[in-house]
C-alpha positions, 0 to 999 in steps of 0.5 A, spaced: 324 085 459 326 091 454 333 089 451 338 093 453 343 091 449 346 096 443 350 095 437 355 101 436 358 102 430 359 095 431 361 095 438 357 090 442 355 092 448 350 089 454 347 095 456 349 103 454 352 105 460 359 106 459 365 108 463 369 114 460 376 115 459 378 117 466 381 115 473 375 110 474 378 106 467 386 107 470 387 099 471 384 092 469 382 091 477 377 097 476 374 095 470 372 088 472 369 090 478 365 095 474 363 089 469 361 085 475 357 091 478 353 091 471 357 096 466 356 094 459 363 098 457 369 102 459 373 106 455 381 105 458 384 111 461 388 114 455 394 110 453 399 114 450 407 115 453 407 115 460 406 122 464 408 125 471 402 127 474 402 132 480 399 132 487 393 135 488 389 135 482 381 135 484 377 141 486 369 142 486 363 146 486 358 145 491 351 147 490 347 147 497 347 140 498 349 137 492 357 136 493 361 135 487 356 139 482 361 141 478 369 137 478 375 140 476 381 135 474 388 137 472 390 130 472 393 128 465 393 121 461 396 115 464 402 114 468 403 107 467 406 104 461 403 101 455 405 094 456 402 094 463 396 097 460 395 092 454 397 086 459 391 088 463 386 090 457 388 083 454 386 079 461 379 084 461 377 081 455 378 074 456 374 075 463 368 079 459 369 077 452 361 080 452 363 087 455 366 093 450 373 094 452 375 101 448 382 103 447 383 111 449 389 113 445 393 120 444 400 120 441 403 125 436 407 122 430 404 118 425 408 112 427 406 112 434 399 112 432 400 106 428 404 102 433 399 104 438 393 102 434 397 095 432 398 093 439 392 095 442 388 090 437 393 085 439 391 086 446 383 085 444 380 092 444 374 092 441 374 099 438 378 106 439 376 113 442 382 118 439 382 123 445 382 130 441 379 133 447 383 134 453 383 141 455 390 141 460 397 139 460 396 135 454 394 140 449 400 144 451 404 139 447 401 139 441 395 134 443 388 133 446 384 140 445 390 142 440 387 137 435 380 138 437 380 145 436 383 144 428 378 141 424 383 139 418 388 136 423 383 132 426 380 129 420 387 128 418 389 123 424 383 120 424 384 118 417 391 115 419 388 111 424 382 109 419 387 106 415 390 102 420 385 099 425 380 094 423 376 096 429 371 101 429 374 108 431 370 114 435 373 121 435 372 124 442 371 131 441 372 138 445 367 142 447 372 148 447 370 150 440 365 156 437 361 151 433 361 143 435 359 142 428 366 144 426 370 138 429 363 133 428 363 134 421 371 133 420 371 126 424 365 124 419 370 126 413 376 123 416 372 116 416 371 115 424 365 110 425 363 114 431 363 121 436 364 122 443 362 128 446 364 132 450 370 132 453 372 137 459 371 144 459 377 149 461 376 152 467 379 155 473 375 152 480 376 158 484 382 162 488 384 160 495 383 167 498 388 166 504 394 164 499 391 168 493 392 162 489 387 159 484 384 152 486 387 146 486 393 149 489 400 146 487 404 149 492 404 156 490 401 156 483 395 152 479 393 151 472 387 151 468 383 144 468 378 140 465 370 142 468 366 136 468 359 133 472 352 135 473 353 143 472 356 141 465 350 137 462 345 142 459 351 145 454 353 138 453 346 135 451 346 142 447 352 139 443 350 132 442 343 134 440 346 139 435 350 133 432 344 128 432 339 133 428 345 135 423 344 131 416 352 131 415 353 127 422 351 120 419 355 116 425 352 114 432 354 118 437 356 117 445 354 122 450 358 124 455 357 130 461 354 130 468 350 123 467 348 121 474 342 117 473 338 113 469 334 119 467 340 123 465 342 117 461 335 117 457 335 124 456 342 123 452 339 117 449 333 121 447 337 126 444 341 121 440 346 118 443 347 110 442 351 110 448 352 114 455 359 114 458 359 116 466 365 119 470 364 124 475 358 120 479 363 114 479 368 118 482 363 120 487 359 114 489 362 108 486 361 103 481 354 100 484 350 107 482 349 103 475 344 098 478 340 103 479 341 106 472 339 099 469 333 099 473 330 106 471 332 105 464 328 098 464 322 101 468 322 107 463 322 104 457 316 099 460 312 105 461 313 108 454 313 102 450 320 101 448 323 094 446 330 096 444 334 102 446 335 103 438 328 105 438 329 111 443 335 114 440 333 121 437 326 120 439 327 128 442 331 131 436 325 133 432 323 137 438 330 142 437 329 147 433 331 154 432 327 160 436 324 161 429 320 155 429 317 156 435 309 157 436 308 164 438 301 163 439 303 158 445 301 161 452 301 158 459 300 162 465 302 160 472 297 157 477 298 158 484 295 151 488 293 155 495 293 149 499 300 148 498 302 155 499 307 156 505 307 164 504 314 165 503 313 170 498 319 168 494 315 168 487 313 175 488 320 177 490 323 174 483 318 176 479 317 183 481 325 184 482 328 179 476 322 178 471 316 181 469 312 184 475 306 179 474 304 177 482 301 181 487 301 180 495 294 184 495 288 179 494 284 185 492 282 183 485 282 191 483 289 192 485 292 192 478 300 191 481 303 190 487 305 197 491 312 197 492 315 199 499 308 197 502 308 191 507 304 185 506 303 180 511 306 173 509 300 169 511 296 171 504 297 167 498 300 171 492 295 173 486 298 172 478 296 178 474 292 177 468 299 181 465 303 174 466 308 172 461 308 165 463 316 165 463 316 160 468 320 163 473 315 163 479 315 156 478 322 154 479 324 158 485 318 155 489 321 151 494 315 147 494 314 142 489 308 143 485 305 149 488 306 153 482 303 150 475 304 152 468 297 152 465 296 152 457 291 157 456 287 157 449 288 163 445 283 162 439 289 163 434 292 157 430 300 155 431 304 160 428 312 160 428 316 167 427 319 164 420 311 163 418 309 170 421 314 174 416 312 170 410 305 172 412 306 179 413 310 179 407 304 176 403 300 182 405 297 179 411 294 183 417 298 182 424 292 182 428 289 176 424 294 171 426 297 173 432 294 172 439 294 178 443 300 179 448 300 179 456 295 184 458 294 187 451 287 190 450 
């Protein structure tokens, strides 16, 4: 079987699946039950001066039959004393010495950082995660994303912690910035041993239309919270990959954001993450989801010939480039498998109203385009026109998996990117000699 163990900047873990700093890591009992279920590590719910939370803290967005596709929370850091948390951390480490226990910290002064680092190390933590990402409540007090949005301050506090810590230090980044590279590079310059991202996105979760108050409602008011869950995964993965491909980022990455199954985890690892952190999926389904994550990741590694996790890390990063480095002579065209088509015409509607008018309902080959306003029978299979731009929309909206396939077509032209095209054109090359004709061109 493949070896799922990892070494993250000196933090060893039996597998890359960590619980993120959040409600599932609020107590020693929870963390121990998680380790029994198979989780490799846990980032303890953020330690700091205990706070008082409000009632009614969560709100969600549901998409069709997918509950909690996006989750919003206005919950703050731990509401339990430092002493209670440290006592439980110590107990967890005694019972599970081979699992990773990381202390998430958020305090203000230089003296507080020193105190919390020292006491956490005495309790036996394997490392630290500096919470520079909380987008609500704590940032109003000058912490959380208030620090994460200021690279200079982030760098300074990171250097403070590094002076006192003997264990590895991770910096948790906020996604509420213009360019994730700014705080990421600042973390490296501050001496961090690793980066964790993303924390949650600032959000409002809708409005109670009867009471006319944003959600989640706390009596007659609400506030912005942190948005997480499957809905944020594409944005989080962009940020993770942006750091992973930048030569200035020389430390490992822990990927966070919408990890719900082994496929999500594999994607993050291939995009540069050494570990992946999970929160919302556990809040939805419980700790035992990690069993399927482990089985699925092992199966994938066997299929692809990976013996260790580190062989997977970053394998997809080289495929993430700027638009100007994409092949202009690559061409695909939609193909409808007639035996699978149910005649719903959704592909036709989507293409005709929302894309490039490249699908016809009239099966007459002489027809060059659909006729607006003409009623067509729904039992006929739509026809892909020669003008198809290969945009993929029809295959995405089709309700029958595999019914519409995007098939690569040979253009007869060598691959060329936009940047290369500009260079060749400037050198006097004839465009027709290097660029394949576009859809429908003659």
